[in-house]
N, C-alpha and C positions, 0 to 999 in steps of 0.2 A: 647531281646538284639540282636544286629546285629552280623553277622559273623565277621565283621571287628573287633569288640570289643572283641569277643571271641577268636580270633586267638592267639595261643601261638607260640612264636618263640624262639628256643633254639640254642645256638652255641655249637657244639660238636666237640671235638678233637678226633683223632684216626681213623676216617673213611678214608680208603685208596683206596677203589674201589667200584664198583657197588654192589659187594657181601656184603660189609659192610652196604651199604645203604639199601639193601634188608633185611638184618637181623634186622635192626632197624625198618624198615617199617612193617615187619611182627609182631614184638613185639607190636608196637603201635596199629596195627589193632586188635590184640588179646585183647587189652584193650578197644575195641569199640570206638576208637577215629575216628573222621571224618576229611575229607579234609587233609589226611596225605600226606606230601610232604617232601622228603629227598634229599638233594643235597650234595653228598660226596665231590665235588670239593670245594664248599664254606664252607663246614662244618655246614650246616644249616638244622634244623629240624623244621617243622611247622605242627600244627594240631589244630583242634577245639575240646576241651575237652568235655567229658560227665560230667553229674552232679556227684559230690562227687569224682571226679578224680583230685587230686591236682598236680600241677607242680612238687612239691617235690617228689611225688611218682613216676611219670614218669621219672624224672631225675635220681632217684635212680635205676630204672629198666634199663635205658640206661647204667648207670655206671656198673651195674652188667654184662652187655653184653660185657664189656671190653673196653668201650669208656668212655669219660669224658665230662660231661656237664659243661660248664663254664658260669658264669653269665654275662660276657661282650662279646662284639663282637670280641675283640682281634685284633691283627695285622695280616692281611692276608699275608703280605710280609714276616713276621717273620715265620709263619707256613710254607710257601712255601720254605723259605730259609733252614728250618730245614730238609726238605726232600732232598734238593739239597746237603746239607752237609753230610747227611747219605749216599747218593749215591756216592759222591766223595770219602769219607773215605773208604767205602766198595770197590769201584772200584780200588783204589790205591793198596790195599792189595790183591785183588782177581786177578788182571791182571797178575802178575808174575806166579800165580798158573795155570791160563789158558794157558799161553805161555809154561809153563813146560809140561802141559798135551798134547799140540799140537806138541811141539818140545822138547821131553824129553832129547835129547842129547845136546841141546844148553845151557841149564841152569843147569849145574851139581851141583852148590852149593845148589840147591833146593832138591836134592835127599834125604837128611836126613829127616825122618818123623817129627822130632820135629820142623824143619824149616817150613814145610808145615802146621803143627798144629798151630804154632804161627801166620803165615800169614793168615790162615783161621779164626782165633779167632775173630778179629775185625768185620768181615762181619757177622759171626754167631751171635755174641752178639748183634750187631746193628739190624740185621734182626729179630732175635727171640724177641728182646725187642719190636720191632714194630708190629710183626704179632702174637706172641704167646698169649698175653692176649685176643685178640679178638677171636682167634681160640678156646681157652679153654672155654671162656664164651659162645661162639656160640654153642658149643657142649652141654653144660649144659642147654642152653635155648631150645634145641631141633631144632635149625636152623643152622646146621653146614655150614660154608661159605668156600670160597676158601682158606682162611688162614689156614684151617685145613690141606688141601692137601699139601700146601707149607711147613708148619712146620713139618709135618710127614716125608716128603721127606728129608728135610734138617737134621732133628734130626737123622733119620735112617742112612743117609750117614755119619754124623759126629761121631756117636757112633760106627758104624761099623768100621770106619777108626781108631778110638782109639783102638779098640780091635785088629785090624790087626797090629797096631804099637806096642802094648804091647806084642803080641804073635809072633812078628817078622815074619809077613806074608805080604810081600809087595803087593801081589795081592789083598789084602783086603783094601788097603789104597787108598782112593779117597777123601781127604780133599777138593780138588778143586771143587768137585761136590757140597758139602754142601755150600761152599762159593759162588760159581757161581749161584746156585739156588736163594739164597737170594738176591744177588747183582742184578741179572737180573730181578727179580720180583720188586725190588726197581726201576729199570729202567723202567719197565712196568708201575708202579704207576706214575712215573714222566711223561711218555708219555701220560697217561690218563689225568692227571691234566692239562698239557699244551694243549692237544688236545681238551678236553671238554671245557676248558676256552676259547679257540679260537672259537669254535662253538657258545659259548654263549656271544661273544664279543659285540653283538648288545646292550645289557644293558649298558655295559661300554661306548660304543659310545654315547648313549643317555645321560648318566650321565656327560660325558665330556663337552657337549655343555651347560649344566646348567650354569646360571650366578650367581655370588656370591654377587654382589653389584648392587645397583641402585643409580642414581644421583638425589639428591633432592636440590631444591633451598631454602635457608634459608631466613628469613625476612630481613637480612642484604643485600641480593642479592648474597651472595656467594653460589657456587654450591659445595656440599660435597657428598662423597660416603657414603651410608648407607647399612649395611648388610641386606640381604633379610629378615632375621628373624625379623628385627625391622620395616619392612614395612608392613602397614596394608591396608585393603580395603579403597578406597577413597583417598589415598595419591596421590599427584601429583609428577610425576617423569620427569626429563629432559633426553631426548635421543638425542645424537648428532651424526653426520655423522661418520660411522665406528663403532658405539657402537652395542653391542648385546642388544636386548630389554629384560629387566630383568624379567618382569612378564606379565601375560595376562591383557589387559585393552583396553581403548578406547582413541583415540586422541582427545584432547580438544583444542589444538592450534598447528598451524604449519602443515607441511606435509613432505613426504619423499618417497623414493623408497625403498621398503622392500623386502629382500630375504627370502622367506618362504620355500625354497627348502627342508629343513630338515623334514618338515611335509607333504608337498604336492608332493614332487618329481619334482616340476616344477622349471626349471632353470631360467626362466624369472622373474625378480623382478616385484613387484606389486606397483602401485602408491597408497599411503594411505594419506588421508586428514582428516579433522575434522569429528568426529562421526564414523569413520571407526575403526573397532576392530583390535587389533594387538596381536600377540601370542608371549609369552615369548620364548627366545632363538633364535628368528628370528634376522636377521642382517639388520641394517639400512645402505643401500649402499650410499645414498646421501640424503641431507636435514637434518632437525632437527624438533623435535616436543615435545610438553608436553603431557603426557598421564596420564589418571586417572586409578589407579589400580582397577581391578575388581575381580581378583582371586589371592590368595596367597597360599604358602605352598603346601599341597597335593591336592589343588583344581585346579591347573593350568593344561593346556593341556599336557605339558611335563611330569609332575608328574603322571598324570593318564595313559599316554602311558607307562611310565616306569613300573608302577604297573601292567598294563595289560600284558606287555611282561614277567615280572617276573612270574606272575601267570600261563601264558600259558606255559612257559618253565618248570615249575614244574609238570604240568599235564602229565598224561600218555595217549598215544594213544591206542585205543582198540587193535590194532595189537600187542602191547607189551604183551598182556596177554599170548600169546603162549610162548614167551621167558621167562616170569615170571614163568609159570607153569613148564617148562623144567628146569629152573635154580633152582627151589625149590627142585627137586629130583636129581639134577646133582651131587652134592658133595657126597651124600651117594652112588650113583651109581658108581662114580669113585673110591671110597674107596673099594667097592666090586670087581670091575674090577682089581684094583691094587693087592689085596690079591689073586685073582684067577690067575693073571699073574705070581706071585711068585710061587704059588703051581704048576701050569701047567709047568712052565719052569724047576723047580727044581726036581719035582717028576715024571713027565711024559715025558719030553723031555730030561731030564738028563743034563741040563745046570748047571754049577758049581754054588755054593752058591753066590759068588760075582756078577756074571753076572745076575743071577736070581733076586737078590736084586736090582741091577741097573735098570733092566727092570721095576720092580715094582715101583721104585722111579720115573723113567721116565714117567710112566703113571700118577703118582700123579702130577708132576709138569707141564706136557704138557697140561693137561686139562685146559680149559679156559672158565668158565662161564662169565667172564668179557666182552669178546667180544660180547656175546649174550645180556648182560645187557646194553652195550653201543650202540648196533645196532640202537635202536629206538630213545632214547633221543638225541644222537648227531645229527641224521638226522633232528629231530624235531626242535632242537635249530638252526641248520643251515638254515632250511626252514623258521622259524619265522624271523630270522635276514634278510634273503634275501627279504622276503615279506615287512618287515618294511622299507628297503631301497628303495622299489618301491612305498612307500606311502600306504601300506596295513597293517592294524592292525588286527590281528587274536587273538581271545580271548582264544583259547585252542588248545592243541595238537590234541584232537579228531576232532576238526573242520578242521584242516589242512589235516588230513587223509580223512575225508569225502569229502572235496573239490576234492581230488585226485580220488575219486570214483564216482563223480557226473554223474548222468544219465539224469537228467532233470533240466532245469533252467526256473524259472517263473519270468517274467519281468512285472513290472508296466509300464504304457505308459508315462504319463506326468512326466517329470523330469528325467526319466531313459532312454527312447528311444527318447524322443522329448523335444524340448524347447517350452513352451507355448507362443503364440502370441495372444494378446487380443485387441478387439475392443469394445468400450463402447457406447451404445445408451442411452441417457438421455431422459426419457419420460417427465420429468419436467425440461425443459431447464433452466428456471430461477433459479432453485436450484442446478445447476451443481456444483458450488463451494462447497456447503454444502455436496452434495452426494459424490463427489470425495474425499473431506476431511475426511468424515466418513468412506468411504471404505478403505482409506489409514490407518486410525487409527485402524480399526478392523483387517485388514490383516497384520499389523505390529506385531500382537500378534501370528501369525501363521508362521510356517517355511515350509509350503507346497510349491512346485515349482510354483503353480499358484499364491499363495500369494506373493512370491518373485517377480514374473513378474509384478503383479499389483503395488507393492510398487515402483518398478523401473519406471513404466509408469506414476504413479500419484505423483511422488516425488515433483512436483511443487505445489501440493495442500495440502501439510502438514500443519496442523493447530493445534498448541499445545492446543488450547482451546477445541478441540474435542477429545483429547486423553483420554481414559477411561480404567480403569482396569476391568470394568464389562463386559468382553468378554468371552464367552464360545464357545468351538468348539466341535461339535458332529461328531463322526467318520463317514466319508463318506457322511455327510449331509450338513455341512456348519457352519457358524458363526452366533451368536446372540449377541446383545449388547444393552446397554441403554446409551444414550448420556447425557451430563450434564443437559439438559433440560427435561429429563424424556422420550424422544422419544424412542420407541422400533425399533431397526434395525435388519434386517436379511439378510444374503447373502447365497444363496444355489441353488441347482439344482431343476428343475421342469420338470415333464414329459410333461407338456402342452406347455411350451415355450422353444425353442432352446436356449442354453446358460445358463448363471448363472444369477439368478434374485436378484436384490437388492430391498428390501422392507422397507418402513418406516411406522410404525404403521399399518402393514398388507396391505399397499397400494404399488403396484409395481411402482418404481420410475426410475429404470434403468435395462437394460439388457446387460450383458457382453458376447460377443461371442468369442469363442476360436478357433484358428486354430493352427495346429501342424507343427512345423519345425523340421524335423528329424535330430538328431545329426549326425555330419559328420562321426563318426566312428561306427555308429549303424549297417550299412550293413556289414562291415568287421567283426564286433563282431559276428553277427548271422552266417556268413559264417564259422568263426572259430569254433563256437560251433558245427555246423553240421559236420565239419571236425573231431572234437574230438569224435563224436558219441553221443553228448549231445543234447537232444530234447528241443528246445525253446518253451515256452508257453507265450502268452500275455494275462494277466488278468488285467482288468482296470474297474474303476468306470465310465469312460466316455461313451458317446453314442455309440451304436453298429456300426453305419456307420463310425464313426471316428476311432474306434478300428480296424474295418475291413480294412479301407484304409491304416492304418499304417502296419498292418499285411501283406497285399498284397504287399505293396511296399518293405518290408524287406524279404519276402518269409517265413513268419512264418505261418505254417499250422494250429496250434492250438491256438484259441483266444476266448475271451469272454468279452463282455462289460456290462455296467450297473450293476456292482457287488458291493454290500454292503460289509463291512468288514467280517461279518459272512458268506456271500456267497463265498468270496474268500477262506476262511478256508475250506468250504465244497468242493470247487473245487480242493484244494491242496491235500486233503487226498487220493483220488483214484489215483492221479498221483504218490504219494509216493510209492504205491504198486509195481511200476515197477523199483524202484531203488532210491538211495539217491537223494534228491531234494533240489535245492538251490532257495531261493526266494529273489528277489531284489526289494527294495522299499524305499521310503524316506518320505512318508506322515504319519500323525498321524493315518490315516485309514489303514495303512499297518502293524501296530503293531501286531495284532492277527495273520496275515498271516506269518509275519517274525518269530514269535514264534512257529508256527505250522510246518514250513518247517524244514528239517534236518539241514540246514544252512541258517541263515538270513543274508543278505548283505544290508548295507545302506551307503549312502554318508555322509561325515563329516558335510555337511550343512543341513542334514536331521533333522527332529524333534527329541527331546530327547527321545520320546516314541519309535521311529524307531531305534535309536542308542542303547537304552537299550534292545530292543528286538532282536538285531542282534549279531551274532558271528563274523562277518567280517565288518570292517568299512574302506571305501575307502576315503583317504584324499584328493582326487580331484574327479571331476564329470565326468571323462573320462571313457568310456566303455572299452578302452584299458587296464585300470588298473584292471577292473573286470576280463577281459580275463587273465591278468597276475596272478591274485590271483588263478584262477583255474589251470593255468599252473604250478605255484609254488607248489600247492597241488599235482598235478600229478607227478612232479619231485621228491617231498619229499617222496611220497608213493613208487615210484620206487626205490629211494635210500634206504629206510627202507628194502624193499624186498631183494635188493642186499646185504645189510649188514647182514641180517639174513641168507641169503644163504651162504655167506663166513664164518660166525661164526659157523653155523651148519656143513658145509663141513669141516672146519678146524678140528673140534673135531672128526668127523666121520672118517677122514683119519688119523689124527695124533695119536690118542689113539691106534689103532691096530698096527701102525708102531712102536710105543714105546714098546708095549707088545711083539712084535716080535724081538726086539733088534736092530732095524735100527736107532733109535734115542737115544743117551745117555741123562742123565738128564740135562747136561749143555746146549746141543743144544735144548732140550725140553723147558727149561726155556726161552731161547732166542726166540724160535719160538712162545712161548706163548705171549711174549711182542710184537712180530711182528704181531700177529693176531689182537691185539688191535690197532696197528698202521694202519693196512689195513682198519679196520672199520672206524676209526677216519678220515683217509685220504680220504676215499670215501665220508664221510659227508662233509668234507671241500671242496671237489670238487663241491658239490652242491652249496656252497656259491659263487663260482667263475664261474659257468657255465652260459651260456646265456639262458635267458628265451625264450622258443620256442613259 
């Protein structure tokens, strides 16, 4: 059974922060589940189950942790509104208490303890109702989360204040501390939800451009709107000027100017006519045509891209392992520090009981594993969104990090650095039409750059009678086919004859000579790689003299020609020993090399084998886009390191200050929310920064 069929998706209520997500993730991994993904913002949990592990058992386990698995997707707006309402209500009642604490002489009507108690009660009830179940269950599960420190601090302040109220000891009353802790943590949760949602907005942007209807002409001649779910493969749709193209397909009548900028990043519209393919969600600027649907539902380019972005945003980058390890021991460590703070202040420094307790509570509430938890995923989501807007699809978070660490880049020649230009010599001139028609028929089955160049050159020799499905492609060798008359044809390289040989029944009938036209941006790309400290390598299956010529013209010192697919793999492995290595290719013969490299990169026009073997897909064939993908990786990695620095530095500085009495619990809770804001804001800055 495929992974897609095995994937279990659950909607979970009650996750409020990255700590909650980490608790659920730890539980799922304890049950040996694979591909575990937890998104606290969307309330989504995904995993691939082990045998004999039922969804009901896992759901019950998540419920025992203090969260609630619901069977339907629910209303996201409703869930978000619930948090907003809780924050507003708590804020309304907490604000007077905070003002009284800051300006005690200004609000004299708040002096009576029972008034402070009543004002703090809504915030305490709302806050504990939200955080206490998860805190309690996380302790019992052996994975205490941040909710534990928040609840302990708030409860201690609240109970201690009640004791002071009953015993008529005003110095022990600080109801505002309990209320402000919970209210400000709610504010932090709100900031997290809004900020993380902002960094993951690329998925929403993609979903917004999806088309809901297609226009179909009825037998009566009337054109009606049909929901996409009711449209099948082979259906004919009408696309008029100004319409968004509903699905992927091919034009069968008419023509038009199509804007495909959403996928390619190219702002210049493209002329499309009969037999040209069109991509769903593209815009028809002018003209009109009839198209035949070739892909529906989750088979379209748009749906595949959305799925790819979702999977990538769920994945963890290797650098996050450090934060995860620290976060796992963070809460128990903070609890110990809090107890030691109280004991040291009360028994050794002789601080009074109230202030000793306040300092211990401040340590509890100022600690923030959430900032560490947000450091990597927010930067990754921002980086993925930035890459997508530049026409770069990245399949995973780890890929983005590896791009940022790239030390070597291996380039194929034809189609990557050069455009192939072809001259054909027909040895049997009288059979030119047949030879050209058969070459066209065979090469139309391949997506290699040379094949595409041949198809373009021989488009006038297209002969439907010669089209055959009996075409096979051997990696790095060529094509073989049998025509309708039983003749055996082959197209491939030969060591004896320069160029590509075309044979019919083992008899040489034509020779195709290739010359290389270097892409306009190839030189600037190589220059930029050298500037980054990345070593370029040129590995090609082409002749040694041609590979050397291109390498010399571009200033690439390391090159090798006449390489078969397995030989490319052998060349890549020693290169990887010097650091993370990227391989760029677009032919069927590049598949093994793309899989071997740390990161495989292919162009969207590449063969399916190349695309499936790649972790990065460039939606146009410009080398500047390849350069941008590496730049985005470098910027993302830099942002992650900055985020982790601020998150770690915050806790290293803030906890000792709280223990020494320089930060009271209210300010501690506010600064805790602020630390999340710093990390999220730094990640958002990545989305808006210019690609260097």
